[in-house]
C-alpha positions as CSV (number, residue, x, y, z in Angstrom):
1,M,68.4,27.9,31.5
2,S,68.5,31.1,33.1
3,A,70.3,31.7,36.5
4,Q,68.3,32.9,39.5
5,L,69.8,36.1,40.9
6,T,69.6,36.8,44.6
7,P,68.8,40.5,45.3
8,Q,71.4,42.2,47.4
9,I,70.2,44.4,50.2
10,R,72.4,47.7,50.7
11,T,72.0,49.1,54.1
12,S,73.9,51.5,56.1
13,R,73.4,49.6,59.4
14,P,74.3,46.1,60.3
15,L,71.4,43.6,60.1
16,N,70.1,42.2,63.3
17,Y,69.5,38.6,63.9
18,A,65.8,38.6,62.9
19,E,66.6,40.2,59.7
20,R,69.3,37.7,58.9
21,G,66.7,35.0,59.3
22,L,68.4,33.1,62.2
23,A,66.0,30.7,63.7
24,G,64.2,31.9,66.9
25,A,65.5,35.3,66.6
26,A,63.0,38.2,67.3
27,W,63.0,41.8,66.6
28,Q,63.7,44.0,69.7
29,R,63.6,47.7,69.8
30,C,66.6,49.5,71.0
31,R,65.9,50.6,74.6
32,S,67.5,54.0,74.4
33,H,65.8,55.1,71.1
34,Y,62.4,53.9,72.3
35,L,62.7,55.7,75.6
36,R,63.5,58.8,73.7
37,N,60.5,58.3,71.6
38,L,58.2,57.6,74.6
39,L,59.4,60.7,76.5
40,T,57.9,62.8,73.7
41,C,54.4,61.8,74.9
42,V,54.9,63.5,78.3
43,N,55.9,67.0,79.5
44,K,59.5,67.7,80.2
45,S,59.0,67.8,84.0
46,S,57.6,64.4,84.0
47,Q,60.2,62.8,81.8
48,P,62.6,61.6,84.5
49,F,59.8,59.9,86.5
50,V,58.4,58.1,83.2
51,A,62.1,57.1,82.4
52,T,62.7,55.6,85.8
53,L,59.4,53.6,85.8
54,V,60.3,52.3,82.2
55,R,63.9,51.2,83.2
56,T,62.3,49.0,86.0
57,I,60.9,46.9,83.3
58,F,64.5,45.8,82.3
59,D,65.8,45.3,85.7
60,Q,63.7,42.1,86.5
61,P,65.1,38.7,87.0
62,D,62.9,36.7,84.6
63,A,60.4,36.8,81.8
64,A,57.3,36.6,84.1
65,S,58.6,39.4,86.3
66,V,59.4,41.5,83.1
67,R,55.7,41.0,81.9
68,T,54.2,41.7,85.2
69,Q,56.3,44.9,85.7
70,H,55.6,46.1,82.2
71,A,51.7,45.7,82.8
72,W,52.3,47.5,86.1
73,V,54.2,50.4,84.6
74,V,51.4,50.9,81.9
75,Q,48.8,51.0,84.6
76,T,50.7,53.4,86.6
77,L,51.2,55.7,83.7
78,E,47.5,55.6,82.6
79,A,46.3,58.1,85.3
80,K,48.5,61.0,84.5
81,H,50.1,60.1,81.1
82,P,47.6,58.2,79.2
83,A,49.3,58.8,75.8
84,A,52.7,57.4,77.2
85,A,50.7,54.3,78.6
86,E,49.1,53.7,75.2
87,H,52.5,53.9,73.5
88,L,54.2,51.7,75.8
89,D,51.4,49.3,75.8
90,A,51.5,49.2,71.9
91,A,55.3,48.4,72.0
92,R,55.1,45.6,74.6
93,E,56.1,42.5,72.6
94,D,58.8,44.4,70.7
95,L,60.1,46.0,73.8
96,I,60.3,43.0,76.1
97,A,61.6,40.4,73.3
98,F,64.8,40.4,75.4
99,A,63.1,38.4,78.0
100,A,62.6,35.3,75.8
101,S,66.5,34.8,75.7
102,P,67.8,32.3,78.1
103,P,70.1,33.8,80.8
104,G,73.7,34.0,79.7
105,D,72.7,33.5,76.0
106,L,73.9,37.0,74.9
107,D,77.4,38.2,74.7
108,P,77.8,40.1,77.8
109,D,79.6,43.0,75.9
110,L,76.3,43.5,73.9
111,V,74.1,43.7,76.9
112,Q,73.3,47.3,78.2
């Protein structure tokens, strides 16, 4: 009888909860890195405006408000920054995954 071997994953970064297979965990993009990538879609003079709009998504009190604000930001960007609007819309579920967590569920030291 042969023993089953479990492959070991070597990584230079810690695994997030979704990768560890914890029930109910969802992948969430890092806000800072996502914003940096998004800002490459707009000219330098527009970056502060776009960054401010996107940050309003994370300042909402509940999940419904987060989704509404995300849709409003995408709509606002469509006129002058269509590439940024498309980028933001494509990342919707990954970006707003934090809204699915009950308030107080996260360690306050980990929340940005």
